[in-house]
Structure formats: C-alpha cells, structure tokens
C-alpha positions as CSV (number, residue, x, y, z in Angstrom):
1,M,90.1,-20.6,238.7
2,T,89.8,-23.5,236.3
3,A,92.8,-25.5,235.5
4,S,93.2,-27.1,232.1
5,I,94.5,-30.6,231.3
6,S,97.7,-29.1,230.0
7,D,98.4,-28.0,233.6
8,L,98.2,-31.6,234.9
9,L,101.4,-33.2,236.1
10,L,102.4,-36.5,237.6
11,V,104.2,-36.0,241.0
12,T,106.6,-38.7,242.2
13,I,108.0,-38.6,245.7
14,S,110.7,-41.1,246.6
15,I,111.2,-41.7,250.3
16,P,112.6,-44.3,252.7
17,P,109.9,-46.8,253.7
18,R,110.1,-45.9,257.3
19,Q,108.8,-42.4,256.5
20,I,105.8,-43.3,254.4
21,E,103.3,-42.7,257.1
22,Q,104.7,-39.3,257.9
23,L,104.6,-38.4,254.2
24,L,101.0,-39.5,253.8
25,D,100.0,-37.5,256.8
26,A,101.7,-34.4,255.3
27,L,99.9,-34.9,252.0
28,A,96.6,-35.3,253.8
29,R,97.0,-31.8,255.2
30,L,97.1,-30.3,251.7
31,P,94.1,-28.2,250.7
32,H,93.8,-30.4,247.6
33,H,92.4,-33.9,247.1
34,I,95.4,-36.3,246.8
35,N,94.9,-40.0,246.0
36,P,98.4,-41.4,245.9
37,E,99.5,-44.7,244.4
38,L,102.3,-46.4,246.4
39,R,105.1,-48.3,244.7
40,Y,107.5,-50.3,246.9
41,E,111.0,-51.6,246.5
42,E,113.1,-53.0,249.3
43,W,114.9,-49.7,250.2
44,R,112.6,-47.0,248.6
45,T,108.9,-46.2,248.4
46,W,107.5,-44.1,245.6
47,V,104.3,-42.0,246.1
48,V,102.8,-41.1,242.8
49,F,99.8,-38.9,242.2
50,P,98.4,-36.4,239.6
51,A,98.4,-32.7,240.5
52,Y,97.8,-29.4,238.8
53,R,100.7,-27.1,238.3
54,S,99.1,-24.5,240.6
55,W,99.3,-27.0,243.5
56,L,103.1,-27.4,243.3
57,D,103.9,-24.6,245.8
58,D,101.6,-26.1,248.4
59,I,103.1,-29.6,247.8
60,E,106.7,-28.3,248.1
61,R,105.9,-26.2,251.1
62,T,104.2,-29.0,253.0
63,I,106.9,-31.5,252.2
64,G,109.6,-29.0,253.1
65,L,108.1,-28.5,256.6
66,E,108.8,-32.2,257.5
67,P,112.2,-33.6,258.3
68,F,112.3,-36.2,255.6
69,E,115.6,-38.0,255.0
70,S,116.7,-38.2,251.4
71,A,113.3,-37.6,249.9
72,T,113.2,-36.6,246.2
73,L,110.4,-34.8,244.4
74,Q,109.9,-35.1,240.6
75,Y,107.3,-33.7,238.3
76,T,106.4,-35.1,234.9
77,A,104.0,-33.9,232.3
78,V,101.0,-36.2,231.8
79,A,101.3,-38.3,228.6
80,G,99.7,-36.7,225.6
81,Q,100.8,-33.2,226.5
82,A,103.1,-31.1,224.3
C-alpha cells in the first residue's frame, strides 16, 4: 500500500513531563518509524511527529494501553493540504 502526501498528518501528544519516557517507549513499539520532536513547557511536554492517516489506529491503540494521566492526542493536516 502506498500512502499519498494528502494522507500525511501532524500528530501532537500533550503529556505531563514525568511520563515522557513512558510515552517514548510506547511510540518505539509501533510498527512505524516515529521521529518525534519534543517541546517543553514547565508543566507539559508536547511530542510532535508526522504520521500517515493509516497509522492512527496503531498510535491510538498503543497510547491507550498505557496508563497516561491527562494525555491529549491531536491530529492536524500538514500545511498545503486542502
């Protein structure tokens, strides 16, 4: 299966800083190559990475298996898409 650029999303996960290692370990178990960018604020950490729409079920399932406190997951279309 070949994904097109129109299927590309930007995934943002917001999580408490004390759980960042647990989240990165969970993302490393995905069957897809994830190269996250980390953005920090005093009370939150954002993990941001591109992903294809077809990966979303795997991402949601993997994150749902972990006991993350107040984690939020957001998807945004990559700029330039309709």
